Residue, then its C-alpha position, 0 to 999 in steps of 0.5 A: m832116449l829122448e836125447i837120441i831119437g831127437l838127434q837121429g831125428l835131426t840128423r835124418e830131416l837134414s839129410l834127405y833136404l840135402e837129398n832132395q835138393v841134389r835130385v832137383g838139381l841145385f848143386g852144379s857140382g860136386v864142389g858145391l856139394s861138397l861146401v853145403l854139406g860140410f856147412g850142413a854138417a857144420y851147422a847141425c853139430y853147432y845146432l846139438s850142441v849149443i842151441a838144443k838143451k834141457p832146459q833148466l828146472v828151479t824150485g825150492g821144493e823136492a815134492l813141487c820138483s818130484f810132482l812135475k818130473q812125472y806129470c809133466p815130463a816136458v820140463t826135463e826133456t831136450y827143447y830142440p827149438t825150430l833150426w831155422c827160426w832159434e833166436g829170441r827176436t826172431q821167435t817173438l816176432l815170427r810166432p803170431f805169423i807162424t802158428v794157427k789161430p784155431q777157431v774158438h767160439y766165446n759166449n761174452e759177459l760184461i761183469k760190472t766193478a765196484d767203481g762203475g767200470q766193467i770187465s769183458l769175459d770171454w766163455f769157452s765153456n766146452d759144454d759138449n765134451t764128455l769127460y766132466p758132462d757136469a759143468s758144475t765140476r768141470p775144471t776151470i782155467l783162467l786165462l790172462p793175455g799180455l799186455t794189449g792182447t785179448s781172447r783172440e790171440s794166437y797163444i790164447l786161442h792154443m790154450i783154450k785147444h788143449s784145455e778143450e781136449l781135456g774137457y776143462r772151461c776157460v774164461v779169459f780176462n780182457n783188460r779194460g777197454v781192449s776187446g771192444e767194450d766201452l770204457l765207463t771210468p777214466r781207469t784202464y789196468c797195469a801190472a801192479n793194481t790187481e782189484d781187477l783180476e780179483t773181481v773176476i776171480y770171485h766172480v768166476h769162483t762164486m758162478y762155479p764154486d765146486a769147480p776146481l779153478m786154476a789161471a794162466g798169465v802170458s807176458m804182463g798177464g803174468m805178471l798180473l797173477l804173480n803180483y795177485l798170488g804174492k798179495a793173496g797168499r793162501q787166501t785164494p781159490l785157485q789150486g795152482a797157477a801157470v805164467f809164461s814169459a813174465g817180465w820179472e823186473v820191469f826196469e831191466s825190462a825197460i831198459i833192453l827194450e830202449k835198446t836201439i834194435n829192440w826198441i824199432l822191433f818192439n817198444y815203439y809198436l807196444t807204445t803205439c798199440l797202447q796210444a790207440s787204445i787211449m785214443r779209442h777212448r778219449h772222450v772219458l780219459e781227457k776229463q782226467f789226462d793230457i791226452d796230447h802229451i800222452m800220444k807224444a810218448k816215444s817207448i813204453r816207459e815214457f807212456d807209464t810216467r805220462f798215464t799209467s804211474v799217475m792213473f794209479g797215483y803212484p808218486t813217480n814212474d820208478h815207484y810204479y815200475k818197483d810196485a809192478s815188478p813180480c820178482h818182490r813178491v815171489k816168496s809170498i806164493e803159496i800155491p802150485v806155481l809154474c814158470l817159464n822163461a826163454v833166458d834169450d827173452v829181450f822182454s825179460p832179461g836172464h839175468a832178471i829172472p828171480v833164480e834165488s828168490a825161487k830156490q827158497n819157495p817150495n811152491v814156485a818152480l821156474v822153467l829156464t830155457a836157452y832160447g824160445g823169445h817172448i812168447g816164443f818157443l817155437e819147435g820143429i821143422w814148420p811148427r804151426q801147431q804147437t809150441y814148447m809152451d803149449r805142452i807145457f800148459k797142457q801137462f801143468v793144467q791136467a797134472i794140478f787138476e788130476h794129480g795136484h792132491e799128491i803134492s804134499s805127500m810126495 
């Protein structure tokens, strides 16, 4: 029924658009109108037969599969990418400009680390909600942004707004040195080292020990979260986790990002963002690193070779990339985790997604869409308010907080 409604809606919108163009005189002759109608019909057929598809749901547990189908129905519904913007790179590039940035007011907290550094946390307390008026038991979601992201990213703001509607509290874990705070020690962050994340989870859980706790990570934040879960097993206060557009195999991500068009569109820009962060903290980092050498890097791989892998003591960058790849830790995850990826994500190629490993773990569910790009998942004619990723997030966190205890009985 949902598919029929979706097809009818798309056909109706296309027909109304064409009729409007006729009224305003866009087509000067019957031949022109016939050509456009023919093209429109052909495109609609192509879109509905090739582009709009149900996601692939992969999990090693029948219980988790049944749970998701019942409480997170978006994982079984056809995903209709935006008609004029469905290709992966286009979705990736346009999402930050198309989607609105909701207003969110944070309370900032700086916490100390064992090595003398500090971590910036941005809290959205949601104290005005009536669903969970007792702050001590209010469900809490820890959010982890991407490689150079902060609490001001549009995808983080959308997650917070959806959480606000459900009555939940959110706290954003900003990696060291990225959100305006001073870097107190010559150390930043990487996808493999989970010490800072462990510190944050312990801190949040200690503050609200009676509050249910989940986490959601995006891109590199998702990689970090997966690596933490693989190490922690059951020794975590998290009840569940959601991961979006994670890079599963870092070597494969590096290879595809170094292809010419992807290097121009994404790789070089992200490298310069990483280098800009280094320059902001040069006075602290230059005591241990050759900053001028780091600033000559032309790709993320070169940056990691000259800086990240050195900082965290890896013999080579290959050793770091292997340790940072969460595909190796899927089998060790022991809490419910939903992972959304688009197969056309240039940051995480479809062939590197650990489908077989997920089939062997009853706690892990992969939701794989044919299109959607990297943190894209735009849907609808003008997708400003909500994406498919937002719907998955909202349904899944609500399902875990309110019905998670049912998984074991399914």
